[in-house]
N, C-alpha and C positions, 0 to 999 in steps of 0.2 A: 745403524743396527741391521738394516737389510743386507749390507755387505758381509757382516759377520755370519748371518744365517746362510747366505749363499756359499761362503767359504766352508762352513760346516757341512753343507750339502756335498761339496766337492770332496771333503775329507771322507764322508760316508761312502761316496762313490768308489774311491780308490782304497779305502780302509780294509776291506776284506782280503784283497790281494796282498797288500803290504803287511798286515798283521799276520795273515796266514803264512807268508814267507818268513817273517821273523820267527814265528813259532817253529816252522819246519827247520830253519837254520839251527836253532837251539836244540830241538829234539834230535835231529840227525847228528849233531855234534856230540851230544851225550851218548847216544847209542853207538856212534862211530868210535868213540874213545874206548868203550867197552869191547867193541869188536876188535880193535887193534890189540888190546890186552889179551883177548882170547886167541888171536892169531899166534902170539908168542908162546902161549901155554898149551896149545893143542896141536896135534899132528894132522887132523882131518876136520871136515865140516866148515872150512873157511868160507865157502860160498854162502852158506845159510847165515853166518854171522854178518857178512857184508849186506846180504839181502834184507835181513831184519832191521839193520841200521838205517835203511832207506824208508822204512814204513812211515815216519812222520812227514815225508815229503808230500803225501797226498793232500794235506791241508792247504798247501799252496795251490794245487789244482782246483780244489773246491773254491778257494778265494777268487781265483781268476774267473771261474764260471759265475759266481755271485756278482763280481764286478761287471761282467758283461750283461747280466740280467738287470742290473741297476742302471746301466748306461742309458742316459737320456739327457736332454738339455736341463741344466740345473736352474731352477727359478725359485722364487720366494714361496710358491705353493708346495713344491715337492721337496725342497731342501731338508726340512725337518724329518720327513720320512726316510729320505736317502741316508741322512746322518744316523738315525736310530737303527735302521736295519743294517746298514753297512758296518758301523762301528761295533754293534753288539755281536753280529755274526763274525766279524773279524776277531774280536776278543775271544769268542768261543773257539775259533779255529786256532788262535795263538796258544791258549791254555791247553787245548787238547793235544796239540803237537808237542808241546814241552812235556806234558805228562806221559804221552805215548812214548816219547824218547826215553823217559825214565823207566817205563815198563819194559821197553825193548832192551835197555841196558841190563835190567834185572834178569830178563829171560836169557840173555847172552851169558851173564855171569853164572847162573845156575846150570845152564845146559852144558857149559864147558866142563863142569864137574860131574854131571849126570846126564849124558847126551840123550838117554832114552825118554826124558821128560820134556824134550824141546817143544813138541807140539802143544802140550798143556801149558808150558811156561809162556807161550805167545798169546794165550787166551786173554789175559788182562789188557794187552795192547790192542787186541781186536775189539774188546768192549769199549775202550776209550775211542777207537775209530768210529764205533757206532754212534757215540755222542756227537762226534764231528759231523757225521752224516745227518743226524737230526738237525743240527744247526744249519747245515747246508740246505736241506730240503725246506726248512722253515723259512730261510731267507729267500729262496726261489719262489715259494708260494706267496709270501707277503709282498715281495717286490712287484708282483703283478697288480697289486692294489694301489701302488704309488702313482699319482698322476704324472702324465708325460710332459 
């Protein structure tokens, strides 16, 4: 049983980076597909479409920082804490990246029809980013209390 607990601790240690990256991959792919469609349908504004398609990539960066904050020798005493913080933060980053990609795709689709509302159309993606930041900060604060 101890080996399983240790293995879960290792999963928690690397989970934020891996799950954040998976979410970023999906989110950037969703927004990137919308950007590609917009490139065909518009004559200008291509840079902003490509730029907004990269917004979900920030969750990978958050995951890497959380992983480094959790980095310590995994033992039976700290493995449950590492697993809980790492996997829950990683899941939050994954879901926020996917949903942010959907928000970005919607912003791209609406702004190619009505370019003057581009700034307002990005607001939902920024709100989703805020929740990713909440999970990121929570994980950093809580990780300080996990035994070394």
